[in-house]
N, C-alpha and C positions, 0 to 999 in steps of 0.2 A: 455208618453214617457220618454225612457232614449234617448238624442238626443247628439252627436257630434257638437259643432260646430267649424269650422275650418278657422282659425281667426278671433277668438274672441275679440281679442284687437283693432282691426280696427275700423272706424268709423259708417259702418252695424254693424260687429260682436258684438260690446259693448251693441248697444241698443239691436239686436236680443236676446242675453243670456237674457237679462233681459225680455223683452217679453215671452219668452218660460218659463221662470222662473214662470213669472205672469199667466201664462195659465197652471201652475202644473205640466209641465214637469220636468225631471232633466237633467241638462246639465253638459257637459263635456266641458269645456271652452279650446279649443283648443288655445295654443302659441308657441311661437318661446322659449318664457323667460320660465326658470324653477323654478322661485322663489316668485310667484304670490298666491295669497292665498284668496279665497273667503268669504264674509261676509254672505252669502245664505246658507243655509244649502241642499239647493236643485241645488246648480252650486259646480263644482269643478273643478279647472284648470289642464290640462293636458298638458303634452310638446309634442308640435308635430312641428317636424320639417320636412319641404318641400322638404328637400334637401337628407333627408335620404333613404333609400330602402324602399318599400313599406312592407316588414317585419318588418322594426324596427317601422314603422307608424303604423301599426297593433298592436304594443303590447299596446301601448298608446289607443287604440278607447275602450278598456275594454267590456262593455258588451250594446255599443248602439246597437237603434234600428235603428237610422235614423242618417244621416251626412247631413249637410247645409257646402258647399264648398263657402265662404266669404271672403277667403284670397286675395291678391292684394299685388306687389311689390312697385305699385304704379310708375310704371316704370323703375325702379330700377333694375331688375332681370326677365324681361319679361319671358325670356326661361326656368330658372330652377326653377322660381316660380308659374308665373300665366300659364305655358304651362304645363311642365313637374312634376311641382309638384302637379297639379290638378291631373295628370295622374297615379301619384305616391298612390293620395289617392283614386282613385278609384281603384286602384290594390288591395291595402290593404283592401280598404271595400267589393270586391269581396273574397278577402280570408278568411274574416270574417263573409262570409254571410252575410254580413249587404245587402237587397235590396235596401232600400230608400235612394235616393240622390238626394239633390237640389241643384243647382248651381246657384250662381251666376254670369250673365255673362255683356254683353255689348250689348246695342240695336244693332239689325242687325249684327251682328258679324259674323254669316251664311251667309250673304246676301253681298258681294264683291261689288256689282254694284251700293253699296248706301253707301260707305265708302266716297263717296267725298260730303256728304252732311253735311251742319252746320260746328258745331265743329268736326265730327267723321274726318273730312279731315286731322285734326292735331295730330290723334291717330291712324294713319294705323298698326305701330308697335304693338300695344296691340291690335289691333282687330285681327290683325294676330295670336298673339298667343292666344287669345279665340276662334278664330275661328276653330282652331286646336283641343283646349281641349275640346272644345263643337262638333267637331265632332267626336272626341276618344269617348266621352261618350254616343254619339248616336249611333255610330256603331262597336264600339270595346267592350261594356261591354253587360252585361244582368241586369245591375241596372234599377230599378226603377225610372227614373229620371222625374225630374221637370228643365227646366232652364229658369230662370228670366233673361230677359235683359230688364234693365233702362239705360235710356240714363243721361243727366248731372244729379248728387248727389247734392242735396241744403239740406243746413241747417234749411230749414224751419217748420214749425210745419205742420203734416199731416192733412190732409185732409179727410181720411177716403174714398176719392173714386179717381179710375183710370179709363184710356182710356187701354185697350188693342189690340193687333191684328194693331198696328200703323202702320201709312204711313212715316211718317217724326219723327224725336227724339225732343224730348221734356224735360222737367225739370220734377224732380221726389224730392219731399222730403222724406228723409230719411226714416222717418217715416212710410210713405206709402210703402216703398221699404219692411221694415222689416215686414210691417202687411201683405203683401203680400206672403212674403218666409211663416211666420206662418199658415197663409191661407193654402198657397199649401200643406202643411204639413196634414193639415186636410182632404182636399177634394181631395179623389182621383180621380175628373175627372181631375187634373192635372197631373198626369201619362202618361208619355211618350209626352208632348206638350214643344213647346218653346214659351215662355211669353215674347212678346214686349210690352213694356207698357210706361205711362208716365201719371202724375197726369192729372185726368180727371173729369168726372161725375157720374160714376157709382160707387155705393158702393162697396169695393172690393170683399165680398164673392158673390154677384150678378155675379161679372164682372169674376171672376175664373168658377161660375157656368153655364155660359155661353158659354165657350170657343168653 
């Protein structure tokens, strides 16, 4: 497929671009920087400014057939980037008739009663932003969405195994999160699903197949 990754220079996004290329997809690597060049013939950097209007964003989506939204401000601009920037990309996708939309979110963003658990109590403003972005995707679009909600991201080697529909927030190897995102694109069973996850015991493909 031809896939747009919004947030392609981030911790998750850079790994995601590489994994999608390995899986023989063509990737538009969306970033606010406009002077980057890819060394792969199956990846091309495109300028995506989350502060721009949906019409401007849509111009650089080209002929993408699916979108991954993995961008984030890392707490610097939660309203304009993590919330409204995500909504702008959703609106742009709908204007281009791109149906498949996979969002990287935060564990329990849709369950405020769990925001006092563990590390989440220090991320309330972030979870508020993700809460309303996720709600917009579910309730205000007709996109074929999947929302992936990991807990703490770690630079550990991926095990290829996760737990889903978890009760408590846990650690997530970035590689496991990336593999879950890629598998979500391939597995139609994930459409319309919110996937809370952590590193675990079930192979990723099996975990998603049995949602």
